[in-house]
N, C-alpha and C positions, 0 to 999 in steps of 0.2 A: 122322707125327704120332702121339704117344702120348697116349691119353685116360686120365686118372687120375680117381678118385673120380666115376665116372658114376652118376647117379641116374635110375632109371625109376620112373614112378608107376603107379597101379593100372590106368589104361587103357592097357595095354601096346601096343595096336594103334597108338596115335598117337605113340609115341615113335620118333624117328629120330635117327640119328647121321650126320653128314656130315663126312667127312675123306678125306684121301688114303689113308694106311696107318693103320688103326685098331687099336691094341693096347689092349685093355680090361684095365686093371690092377687096378681096384677097382670092381666093379659093384655098385651098391646098388639094390634093388628095394623100393618101398614099396607094399604091397598087403595086403588082408585075408588071414588065414590061409587057404590053399587050395592046390590043385595047379594049376600053370600050365605051359603049353608055350610055349617060345621058338623061333621059327622065324626065323633070320637070313636076310636077303635082301640081295643087292647089286643095286641098281637102276641102270640107265643106264650100264652099263660096256661098252666096245666088245668085250671078250673075255668068254667064258662062264667064270664062276667057280663052281666046285662045291665044296661043303663035303663033308668025309668023314663027315658025320652029316646027318640030316634035320631033327632038332629036339632041343631040350634041355628035359628035364623038370625043374622045380624044385618044391620043396614049401616053402611059407612057413608056419612054425608059430607057435604062440603065443609070447609073450615068456617068457624064462626066469624061474625063480623069484625071482631077485634083480634083475630088471630092472623098469623102469617103463614102462607102456603110455602112449604119447603119441598125440595126435591133431593132425594138421596142419590148415591152413585149409581144405583140401578134404575133410576128413573121413576121410582115410587114416590108418590105424593104423601106428605104428612103435615100436620098442623102444629105450629108452636105458638105459645103465648109470647107477646113481645116482652123484651127484657130492657129495662131502663137503667140509667146510671145508679150506682149505689146510694146516691143522695136523695133519690126519689122515694118517698115513704109509701110505697105500694102496700095496699091493704090497711093503712092507717088513715091517711088523709089524702091519698092520691091513687090514681090507676095509670098504668102504662098503656099507651096506644101505639099502634104501628105507624111509622112514618110512611105516608101515602099508602099505596097498596102494593108494596114491593113484594115480588116473589123471590123466595130463596135468599132473603137478606133480613136478619134479625140483628140490627146494629144498635146497640145500647147508647151510642153517641147521637143517633138520629131519631130514635123512637121518642115519642112525646110523653112527658110526665104531665098529666092533667090533674089539677087539683080537685078534690071532691068538693061538694057544695059546702060552703061555710069555711073554706080554707083558701089561703092566698099565699103569695111569695114564690121566690125562685124554687124553693124546696118544699113548698106547700106546708110550711111550718108556722104560718101566721093565721091565727083565728080571726075570722071576720065576725064582728059584733054588730048587732042591730041596735040603733039608738031609738028607743020608743018615746022619747021626750016630746 
């Protein structure tokens, strides 16, 4: 069994994964910024399984400068990239920036579509040409 997009929450001790063969492809941990130690354990298996490591240290940092701090229903913090209107060509000729430094609001109608260098226009679809004459 391959587990994709696994999410663990701040009370890491209470998180358990149950499967035959577990391949963790995309592990997400929601927790306050801090240093955490993950200690994987295989319980109730008839053979001794040993890991080539004892523990995994992870550091959860603050949100990036252009990310939005969100709070879930349990009070855990997590970061989201701002979402702009569909007309904003993010990744092509623009990037999406958060509106002010709002916490817990990722509003596509208020986030800012900023044109990349060399682009202009309401939808960043007009190329800026330099006249070297």
